[in-house]
PLY file of the C-alpha trace (Angstrom):
ply
format ascii 1.0
element vertex 579
property float x
property float y
property float z
element edge 578
property int vertex1
property int vertex2
end_header
-15.58 -1.26 20.90
-12.45 -3.32 20.14
-9.43 -4.04 22.34
-6.32 -6.12 21.69
-4.10 -6.81 24.70
-0.65 -8.48 24.60
-1.47 -10.45 21.45
1.27 -12.71 20.04
1.03 -14.85 16.92
3.43 -16.78 14.69
3.40 -18.58 11.36
5.56 -21.73 11.08
8.16 -19.71 9.14
7.80 -16.34 10.82
6.95 -14.59 14.10
4.41 -11.83 13.40
3.45 -10.13 16.70
5.12 -9.91 20.09
2.59 -8.86 22.77
0.96 -6.08 20.75
-1.89 -3.98 22.20
-4.27 -1.29 20.94
-7.86 -0.07 21.26
-10.34 1.40 18.80
-13.09 3.64 20.11
-16.10 5.56 18.79
-15.57 7.70 15.67
-11.86 6.92 15.34
-10.76 6.70 11.73
-7.57 4.66 12.04
-4.89 4.12 9.39
-3.11 0.79 9.81
0.42 1.09 8.41
3.64 -0.93 8.31
6.09 -2.47 5.87
4.98 -5.18 3.45
4.75 -8.59 5.11
4.60 -7.23 8.66
1.24 -8.94 9.26
-1.39 -6.21 8.81
-3.82 -8.30 6.71
-3.36 -11.29 9.03
-4.26 -9.16 12.06
-7.44 -8.06 10.27
-8.22 -11.73 9.53
-7.81 -12.49 13.25
-10.21 -9.66 14.15
-12.73 -10.88 11.55
-12.58 -14.55 12.58
-10.63 -15.09 15.84
-11.76 -18.74 16.15
-9.54 -19.70 13.18
-6.32 -18.60 14.87
-4.31 -19.91 17.82
-2.92 -16.72 19.32
-1.77 -15.69 22.78
-3.24 -12.66 24.51
-6.72 -11.14 24.46
-9.01 -9.90 21.71
-12.16 -8.20 22.98
-14.91 -7.05 20.59
-18.31 -5.78 21.70
-20.67 -8.72 21.04
-23.17 -6.34 19.36
-20.52 -4.87 17.04
-21.51 -5.05 13.36
-18.42 -5.27 11.13
-18.27 -4.14 7.50
-15.36 -5.44 5.40
-13.83 -4.59 2.01
-11.18 -7.06 0.86
-7.80 -6.26 -0.66
-8.43 -8.62 -3.58
-12.05 -8.09 -4.57
-12.95 -9.61 -7.90
-15.63 -8.24 -10.20
-18.19 -10.93 -11.02
-18.78 -10.44 -14.75
-21.69 -12.89 -14.66
-23.70 -10.85 -12.14
-26.60 -9.66 -14.28
-28.06 -7.05 -11.95
-27.81 -3.27 -11.89
-25.61 -1.33 -9.49
-28.74 -0.14 -7.67
-29.98 -3.73 -7.28
-26.53 -4.89 -6.11
-26.31 -2.13 -3.49
-29.88 -2.69 -2.35
-29.77 -6.51 -2.43
-30.25 -7.01 1.33
-32.79 -4.18 1.57
-34.87 -5.60 -1.30
-34.63 -9.10 0.17
-35.93 -7.91 3.57
-38.74 -5.92 1.96
-39.81 -9.00 -0.01
-39.61 -11.12 3.15
-41.83 -8.66 5.06
-44.36 -8.63 2.20
-44.35 -12.44 2.11
-44.90 -12.68 5.90
-47.79 -10.22 5.70
-49.39 -12.25 2.92
-48.97 -15.44 4.94
-50.52 -13.85 8.07
-53.70 -13.10 6.15
-54.50 -16.81 5.84
-52.57 -18.42 8.74
-54.36 -19.86 11.79
-51.15 -19.72 13.88
-50.05 -16.10 13.70
-47.65 -15.92 16.70
-44.53 -17.43 14.99
-45.18 -15.18 11.98
-45.33 -12.12 14.23
-41.92 -13.08 15.65
-40.49 -13.47 12.12
-42.12 -10.18 11.10
-40.53 -8.32 14.03
-37.11 -9.87 13.32
-37.31 -8.77 9.69
-38.35 -5.24 10.75
-35.42 -5.09 13.21
-33.00 -6.19 10.47
-34.44 -3.57 8.12
-34.14 -0.90 10.79
-30.48 -1.85 11.39
-29.61 -0.91 7.77
-31.56 2.33 7.69
-35.12 1.16 7.21
-37.26 3.35 4.99
-34.32 5.77 4.52
-32.20 3.09 2.84
-32.94 4.19 -0.73
-32.32 7.89 -0.05
-29.09 6.98 1.80
-28.03 4.92 -1.20
-28.57 7.88 -3.55
-26.67 10.20 -1.15
-23.69 7.82 -1.00
-23.54 7.42 -4.79
-23.76 11.19 -5.24
-21.03 11.80 -2.63
-18.75 9.32 -4.44
-19.61 10.84 -7.85
-21.03 7.46 -8.89
-24.67 8.35 -9.41
-24.14 7.94 -13.17
-23.53 4.20 -12.55
-26.84 3.57 -10.72
-28.61 1.88 -13.64
-25.53 0.22 -15.19
-25.08 -3.54 -14.95
-22.48 -4.56 -12.35
-20.69 -6.56 -15.07
-20.04 -3.30 -16.97
-18.04 -1.68 -14.15
-14.28 -1.22 -14.20
-12.26 -2.76 -11.36
-11.87 0.65 -9.67
-15.58 1.45 -9.95
-16.49 -1.94 -8.49
-14.13 -1.41 -5.53
-15.89 1.87 -4.71
-19.31 0.27 -5.11
-18.23 -2.37 -2.58
-17.23 0.39 -0.14
-20.64 2.05 -0.60
-22.43 -1.31 -0.14
-20.69 -1.99 3.18
-21.27 1.56 4.44
-24.99 1.35 3.64
-25.28 -1.40 6.26
-24.19 1.12 8.93
-21.45 -1.04 10.50
-20.10 -0.10 13.93
-16.64 -1.04 12.71
-15.66 -0.62 9.05
-12.52 -2.56 8.04
-10.90 -2.04 4.63
-7.72 -3.64 3.31
-6.04 -1.34 0.75
-9.28 -0.04 -0.80
-7.32 2.52 -2.83
-5.37 0.04 -4.97
-5.79 0.71 -8.74
-8.17 3.67 -8.21
-7.78 6.54 -10.69
-7.49 10.15 -9.48
-11.25 10.78 -9.55
-12.12 7.56 -7.75
-9.40 8.18 -5.15
-11.06 11.50 -4.30
-14.41 9.69 -4.10
-12.94 7.19 -1.64
-11.57 10.06 0.45
-15.07 11.61 0.58
-16.66 8.29 1.57
-14.13 7.70 4.37
-14.49 11.21 5.76
-18.30 11.08 5.69
-18.54 7.77 7.57
-19.89 7.88 11.12
-18.32 5.07 13.10
-15.00 3.36 13.73
-12.76 2.66 10.74
-9.64 0.50 10.49
-8.04 0.86 7.06
-4.82 -0.61 5.73
-3.42 1.88 3.25
-0.08 3.06 1.89
-1.61 5.86 -0.18
0.10 9.08 0.87
-2.82 11.29 -0.20
-5.37 9.34 1.86
-3.00 9.07 4.83
-2.72 12.85 4.97
-6.45 13.55 4.56
-8.57 10.88 6.23
-7.32 9.72 9.61
-7.23 10.84 13.25
-5.38 7.79 14.59
-2.38 5.78 13.38
-1.54 2.17 14.22
1.97 1.26 13.08
3.06 -2.39 12.99
6.77 -3.03 12.52
9.20 -5.82 13.42
6.59 -7.65 15.58
5.83 -4.52 17.63
2.94 -2.07 17.46
2.70 1.63 18.19
-0.43 3.81 18.55
-0.60 7.53 17.77
-3.68 9.72 18.25
-3.48 12.36 15.55
-2.71 12.92 11.88
-0.34 10.75 9.86
1.69 13.80 8.84
2.31 14.67 12.52
3.19 11.05 13.32
5.70 10.97 10.49
7.29 14.19 11.74
7.55 12.73 15.26
9.37 9.68 13.85
11.78 11.93 11.95
12.53 14.03 15.04
13.13 10.83 17.02
15.44 9.57 14.29
17.56 12.75 14.41
17.84 12.53 18.22
18.67 8.82 18.19
21.27 9.07 15.44
22.98 11.93 17.29
23.06 9.80 20.46
24.25 6.81 18.43
27.13 8.81 16.91
28.27 9.86 20.40
27.91 6.27 21.59
30.02 5.02 18.66
32.89 7.24 19.78
32.48 6.11 23.40
32.34 2.44 22.35
35.53 2.82 20.32
37.35 4.45 23.27
36.05 1.77 25.62
37.23 -1.03 23.28
40.79 0.32 23.45
40.63 0.44 27.26
39.21 -3.11 27.44
41.98 -4.41 25.16
44.67 -2.79 27.34
43.06 -4.08 30.57
42.71 -7.61 29.14
46.39 -7.62 28.07
47.42 -6.30 31.49
45.28 -8.86 33.40
46.70 -11.73 31.31
50.29 -10.60 31.83
50.23 -9.54 35.49
47.27 -11.55 36.84
46.26 -8.55 38.97
42.85 -9.02 40.62
42.09 -5.27 40.52
42.75 -5.18 36.76
40.32 -8.08 36.30
37.60 -6.31 38.32
38.11 -3.09 36.35
37.97 -5.10 33.10
34.59 -6.62 34.11
33.24 -3.14 34.91
34.34 -1.83 31.53
32.81 -4.81 29.73
29.44 -4.20 31.46
29.62 -0.55 30.39
30.31 -1.71 26.83
27.22 -3.96 26.93
25.05 -1.04 28.09
26.38 1.16 25.28
25.78 -1.58 22.71
22.20 -2.06 23.97
21.52 1.66 23.66
22.62 1.57 20.03
19.64 -0.67 19.17
17.14 1.51 17.31
13.40 1.41 17.90
11.55 -0.65 15.28
9.54 2.41 14.22
12.54 4.63 13.44
15.10 2.34 11.84
12.91 0.76 9.16
14.96 -0.98 6.51
14.12 0.39 3.09
14.44 -2.24 0.34
17.29 -1.60 -2.06
15.25 -1.67 -5.27
17.52 -1.50 -8.30
16.41 -1.27 -11.91
19.45 -2.00 -14.03
20.23 -2.71 -17.66
23.39 -4.23 -19.14
22.30 -3.21 -22.61
22.44 0.58 -22.76
22.08 1.98 -26.27
22.46 5.39 -27.84
19.29 7.46 -27.82
16.90 6.14 -30.41
13.18 5.52 -30.85
12.58 2.49 -28.63
8.85 2.12 -29.31
6.50 3.31 -32.06
2.74 2.88 -31.89
0.91 3.66 -35.14
-2.88 3.57 -35.63
-3.33 1.19 -32.69
-6.91 0.14 -31.94
-8.27 -1.96 -29.06
-11.81 -3.07 -28.30
-13.78 -5.61 -26.29
-17.54 -5.21 -26.07
-16.97 -1.61 -27.15
-14.13 0.47 -28.57
-11.49 1.33 -25.96
-8.77 2.95 -28.05
-8.90 4.04 -31.68
-6.12 5.10 -34.07
-3.62 5.76 -31.27
-0.17 7.10 -32.23
2.87 7.86 -30.08
6.57 7.03 -29.72
8.96 6.67 -26.81
12.73 7.24 -26.89
15.19 4.82 -25.35
15.77 7.06 -22.28
12.21 8.39 -21.80
10.37 7.77 -18.55
6.66 8.08 -19.24
3.46 7.72 -17.21
0.38 6.33 -18.96
-2.70 7.72 -17.20
-6.46 7.69 -17.65
-9.68 6.75 -15.92
-10.31 3.17 -14.77
-11.39 0.95 -17.67
-10.00 3.04 -20.55
-7.60 0.40 -21.92
-4.25 1.19 -20.27
-3.45 -2.39 -19.24
-4.66 -3.75 -22.60
-2.21 -1.45 -24.42
0.69 -2.34 -22.10
0.07 -6.08 -22.55
-0.08 -5.69 -26.35
3.25 -3.81 -26.33
4.82 -6.60 -24.25
3.47 -9.34 -26.54
4.56 -7.31 -29.61
2.35 -9.28 -32.01
0.47 -6.31 -33.53
1.51 -4.57 -36.78
0.65 -1.25 -35.13
3.41 -1.79 -32.51
7.09 -1.52 -33.45
9.93 -2.09 -30.96
13.56 -1.36 -31.88
15.58 -4.55 -32.45
18.13 -3.53 -29.74
15.41 -3.13 -27.13
14.72 -5.87 -24.57
11.41 -5.52 -22.76
10.42 -6.60 -19.24
6.89 -6.41 -17.83
5.45 -5.96 -14.33
1.77 -6.87 -14.11
-0.87 -5.61 -11.69
-2.09 -9.24 -11.77
0.93 -10.67 -9.97
0.21 -14.27 -11.03
0.89 -13.30 -14.66
4.60 -12.80 -14.00
5.17 -14.88 -10.86
4.41 -18.59 -10.62
2.76 -18.35 -7.21
3.00 -22.13 -6.63
6.81 -21.77 -6.80
8.97 -21.03 -3.79
11.04 -17.83 -4.03
14.09 -20.03 -4.64
12.40 -21.94 -7.50
11.19 -18.69 -9.09
14.71 -17.31 -9.38
16.20 -20.59 -10.57
13.56 -20.40 -13.32
14.69 -16.82 -14.00
18.23 -18.01 -14.79
20.08 -17.85 -11.47
22.48 -20.78 -11.02
23.08 -21.23 -7.28
21.22 -20.88 -4.02
23.90 -18.49 -2.68
23.53 -16.30 -5.77
19.74 -16.07 -5.24
20.10 -15.54 -1.48
22.56 -12.68 -2.01
20.45 -11.06 -4.73
17.07 -11.02 -3.01
18.38 -10.17 0.48
18.76 -6.52 -0.58
15.08 -6.53 -1.50
14.20 -7.46 2.08
13.82 -11.25 1.71
15.90 -13.09 4.29
17.23 -16.65 4.02
14.46 -18.08 6.22
11.71 -17.42 3.67
13.35 -18.29 0.33
11.73 -21.73 0.55
8.34 -20.15 1.21
5.62 -20.41 -1.46
5.07 -17.12 -3.29
1.29 -17.51 -2.83
1.78 -17.08 0.94
3.44 -13.64 0.56
1.63 -10.34 1.06
0.59 -8.25 -1.96
3.46 -5.82 -1.31
6.03 -8.61 -1.02
4.83 -10.10 -4.33
5.23 -6.72 -6.04
8.75 -6.28 -4.64
9.54 -9.81 -5.87
8.24 -8.82 -9.31
10.52 -5.76 -9.27
13.48 -7.97 -8.31
12.67 -10.31 -11.20
12.20 -7.41 -13.65
15.58 -5.96 -12.65
17.31 -9.35 -12.97
16.24 -9.47 -16.63
18.59 -6.51 -17.36
16.05 -5.26 -19.91
16.45 -1.75 -21.31
12.72 -1.00 -21.54
10.35 -1.60 -18.65
6.57 -1.79 -18.86
5.25 -1.28 -15.33
1.53 -1.68 -14.60
0.75 0.04 -11.28
4.18 -0.76 -9.77
3.44 1.08 -6.48
0.27 -0.93 -5.77
0.43 -2.76 -2.42
3.88 -1.25 -1.69
4.42 0.38 1.70
5.51 4.03 1.67
9.19 3.13 2.26
9.18 0.82 -0.76
7.37 3.43 -2.86
10.14 5.95 -2.16
12.81 3.30 -2.90
11.10 2.53 -6.23
10.96 6.22 -7.13
14.74 6.45 -6.60
15.26 3.30 -8.71
13.18 4.70 -11.59
15.05 8.00 -11.40
18.43 6.19 -11.67
17.40 3.73 -14.41
19.22 4.20 -17.74
16.61 2.73 -20.07
13.04 3.55 -21.14
10.02 3.17 -18.85
6.32 3.20 -19.69
4.42 3.10 -16.40
0.70 2.97 -15.69
0.14 4.86 -12.45
-2.49 6.73 -10.48
0.01 7.69 -7.80
0.48 11.45 -8.10
3.74 11.40 -6.12
5.36 8.71 -8.26
4.39 10.51 -11.46
5.69 13.90 -10.29
8.91 12.45 -8.87
9.81 10.02 -11.65
8.66 10.77 -15.19
9.56 13.12 -18.04
6.06 13.48 -19.45
2.60 11.91 -19.44
0.56 10.04 -22.04
-3.09 10.62 -21.22
-5.98 8.46 -22.46
-9.01 10.59 -23.18
-11.91 10.11 -25.62
-10.45 6.78 -26.88
-7.15 8.32 -27.94
-3.82 9.28 -26.35
-2.24 12.70 -26.15
1.17 13.71 -24.86
1.18 16.09 -21.90
4.08 17.98 -20.31
4.57 17.77 -16.56
3.58 21.44 -16.24
0.25 20.76 -17.97
-0.23 17.56 -15.96
0.15 19.49 -12.70
-2.27 22.13 -13.95
-4.85 19.45 -14.83
-4.45 17.74 -11.44
-4.90 21.03 -9.62
-8.00 21.94 -11.63
-9.77 18.56 -11.51
-8.71 16.54 -8.50
-6.37 17.78 -5.79
-5.76 21.06 -4.01
-2.91 23.02 -5.63
-1.59 24.56 -2.39
-1.56 21.17 -0.65
0.38 19.44 -3.44
2.91 22.26 -3.83
3.55 22.31 -0.06
3.90 18.50 -0.21
6.61 18.88 -2.88
8.48 21.41 -0.72
8.08 19.10 2.26
9.59 16.20 0.30
12.54 18.40 -0.72
13.26 19.31 2.93
12.92 15.66 4.00
15.50 14.70 1.35
17.90 17.37 2.70
17.41 16.01 6.24
18.20 12.51 5.00
21.45 13.76 3.43
22.33 15.71 6.59
21.89 12.54 8.67
24.04 10.54 6.23
26.77 13.18 6.72
26.19 13.17 10.53
25.46 16.93 10.36
22.93 16.89 13.20
22.82 20.66 13.64
21.74 21.09 10.01
19.20 18.28 10.40
17.67 20.10 13.41
17.46 23.42 11.53
15.83 21.66 8.58
13.35 19.88 10.89
12.18 23.32 12.09
11.65 24.32 8.45
9.75 21.05 7.91
7.55 21.71 10.95
6.53 25.13 9.58
5.51 23.48 6.26
3.50 20.81 8.11
1.58 23.54 9.94
0.48 24.88 6.54
-0.99 21.45 5.74
0 1
1 2
2 3
3 4
4 5
5 6
6 7
7 8
8 9
9 10
10 11
11 12
12 13
13 14
14 15
15 16
16 17
17 18
18 19
19 20
20 21
21 22
22 23
23 24
24 25
25 26
26 27
27 28
28 29
29 30
30 31
31 32
32 33
33 34
34 35
35 36
36 37
37 38
38 39
39 40
40 41
41 42
42 43
43 44
44 45
45 46
46 47
47 48
48 49
49 50
50 51
51 52
52 53
53 54
54 55
55 56
56 57
57 58
58 59
59 60
60 61
61 62
62 63
63 64
64 65
65 66
66 67
67 68
68 69
69 70
70 71
71 72
72 73
73 74
74 75
75 76
76 77
77 78
78 79
79 80
80 81
81 82
82 83
83 84
84 85
85 86
86 87
87 88
88 89
89 90
90 91
91 92
92 93
93 94
94 95
95 96
96 97
97 98
98 99
99 100
100 101
101 102
102 103
103 104
104 105
105 106
106 107
107 108
108 109
109 110
110 111
111 112
112 113
113 114
114 115
115 116
116 117
117 118
118 119
119 120
120 121
121 122
122 123
123 124
124 125
125 126
126 127
127 128
128 129
129 130
130 131
131 132
132 133
133 134
134 135
135 136
136 137
137 138
138 139
139 140
140 141
141 142
142 143
143 144
144 145
145 146
146 147
147 148
148 149
149 150
150 151
151 152
152 153
153 154
154 155
155 156
156 157
157 158
158 159
159 160
160 161
161 162
162 163
163 164
164 165
165 166
166 167
167 168
168 169
169 170
170 171
171 172
172 173
173 174
174 175
175 176
176 177
177 178
178 179
179 180
180 181
181 182
182 183
183 184
184 185
185 186
186 187
187 188
188 189
189 190
190 191
191 192
192 193
193 194
194 195
195 196
196 197
197 198
198 199
199 200
200 201
201 202
202 203
203 204
204 205
205 206
206 207
207 208
208 209
209 210
210 211
211 212
212 213
213 214
214 215
215 216
216 217
217 218
218 219
219 220
220 221
221 222
222 223
223 224
224 225
225 226
226 227
227 228
228 229
229 230
230 231
231 232
232 233
233 234
234 235
235 236
236 237
237 238
238 239
239 240
240 241
241 242
242 243
243 244
244 245
245 246
246 247
247 248
248 249
249 250
250 251
251 252
252 253
253 254
254 255
255 256
256 257
257 258
258 259
259 260
260 261
261 262
262 263
263 264
264 265
265 266
266 267
267 268
268 269
269 270
270 271
271 272
272 273
273 274
274 275
275 276
276 277
277 278
278 279
279 280
280 281
281 282
282 283
283 284
284 285
285 286
286 287
287 288
288 289
289 290
290 291
291 292
292 293
293 294
294 295
295 296
296 297
297 298
298 299
299 300
300 301
301 302
302 303
303 304
304 305
305 306
306 307
307 308
308 309
309 310
310 311
311 312
312 313
313 314
314 315
315 316
316 317
317 318
318 319
319 320
320 321
321 322
322 323
323 324
324 325
325 326
326 327
327 328
328 329
329 330
330 331
331 332
332 333
333 334
334 335
335 336
336 337
337 338
338 339
339 340
340 341
341 342
342 343
343 344
344 345
345 346
346 347
347 348
348 349
349 350
350 351
351 352
352 353
353 354
354 355
355 356
356 357
357 358
358 359
359 360
360 361
361 362
362 363
363 364
364 365
365 366
366 367
367 368
368 369
369 370
370 371
371 372
372 373
373 374
374 375
375 376
376 377
377 378
378 379
379 380
380 381
381 382
382 383
383 384
384 385
385 386
386 387
387 388
388 389
389 390
390 391
391 392
392 393
393 394
394 395
395 396
396 397
397 398
398 399
399 400
400 401
401 402
402 403
403 404
404 405
405 406
406 407
407 408
408 409
409 410
410 411
411 412
412 413
413 414
414 415
415 416
416 417
417 418
418 419
419 420
420 421
421 422
422 423
423 424
424 425
425 426
426 427
427 428
428 429
429 430
430 431
431 432
432 433
433 434
434 435
435 436
436 437
437 438
438 439
439 440
440 441
441 442
442 443
443 444
444 445
445 446
446 447
447 448
448 449
449 450
450 451
451 452
452 453
453 454
454 455
455 456
456 457
457 458
458 459
459 460
460 461
461 462
462 463
463 464
464 465
465 466
466 467
467 468
468 469
469 470
470 471
471 472
472 473
473 474
474 475
475 476
476 477
477 478
478 479
479 480
480 481
481 482
482 483
483 484
484 485
485 486
486 487
487 488
488 489
489 490
490 491
491 492
492 493
493 494
494 495
495 496
496 497
497 498
498 499
499 500
500 501
501 502
502 503
503 504
504 505
505 506
506 507
507 508
508 509
509 510
510 511
511 512
512 513
513 514
514 515
515 516
516 517
517 518
518 519
519 520
520 521
521 522
522 523
523 524
524 525
525 526
526 527
527 528
528 529
529 530
530 531
531 532
532 533
533 534
534 535
535 536
536 537
537 538
538 539
539 540
540 541
541 542
542 543
543 544
544 545
545 546
546 547
547 548
548 549
549 550
550 551
551 552
552 553
553 554
554 555
555 556
556 557
557 558
558 559
559 560
560 561
561 562
562 563
563 564
564 565
565 566
566 567
567 568
568 569
569 570
570 571
571 572
572 573
573 574
574 575
575 576
576 577
577 578
């Protein structure tokens, strides 16, 4: 259905692909993964509209292939005054009306042949999207996604997460041969994430989905395409098995690399002695032997180069504060109320200590972001922040915190940095090299913008962080790096998140929005709620054990204890079989 062969493409500032190839065939549900900024969304743009891009290589798509597409940055049109049912059935209703109009026209027309052609074309178009079964298919999809309750609501009343799911349903109703989605999971609450999983798994046809969501990756895909450092790798099978293969490869390669390091060091001593001897004596045989040793050294150095899919550089995300204070009440919220067209939150009360790490959770559209913004602005009498507390804010709307018309360099000069070298040194650990610091922020990927926000938040040295969906758009390596940074941070954090892993791995307790108020929930009760309502208990508990073993393997590799790493990988394999 779709084939890419030896495709290469570059931006003016950056090479993206070096002769990459892959195929997608019937019924493959393919996860498209890779670090932020590696070019995943651009490759999808090339597939969607190849005429816009000057690339080398071949892109072959069946000319009859119907493509459905859900964008990464879909915006809810608040002015759209139609119901969800009308929005989903827009094309179906339009075709039905067209057929009725043609039939009416045929009753009085003297030249019926062109109308018959139009009539047949309209019937063919209707048949392509399910024909007379369209309405029942629509109801089935809404029921599967647990969205049937939204059928008669106005589109303008939907939350962002609900609208994203409705877009997925709309595209699927057109029965595309190839369904492409760019991070459809971003900002979805737990319930809607499960709905998306059900929709993906029920779809008959080829799917290509960019996602970094660990839950979806483990539950929805039978093929993995991994783009990294301009190269691409295909894997037929589950993401969890692919990840295990990478880890096994990493253990093998690091063991080889450690042996090579010793050999290289020995060889360097021999080369030095031979070079000294050749210079002193001028012996031809010593010179020939020196050349042989130098070629051996080159081969050993070449072998040390790691594959781009194993040695992936994790950004060094740091959340630091230069203003640590003794434990105190950092934030008090008393009788807080928020409303727009209707009441969102009413008489909310809670407090957060100066070392608390807290997740704020709740369904899409319940007022989480509104509350976080009000705390950051600190202009309400119902919000009290300790005078020794400095607050920094990360927004899910990246343009709120970043001036996207700035270059990276300009953004950090504006943030108080004094020299180019200072900025270059600071952001390099976050994965931004010198070549792109003059690049406009608007040209960065969603993940790169979020990492840049985290770099800016950390540079503020604030001792209370308000983070609105900080893992959104981040690749899995950056998500894990952020979890470590949150764990090591010495101040207070209030974080909106729907990422189960980040919540479990990072926070002390949860504040849950329910029935227009907020209640405090222990991590034990949070787990119990998650198990009961959303995710399988056995799966999540095995996932936690799996993560623990992976951490031990990472430590074993850092200590070059390869035998322990191998034993632990066998333990990890037995856990994976349970999943």
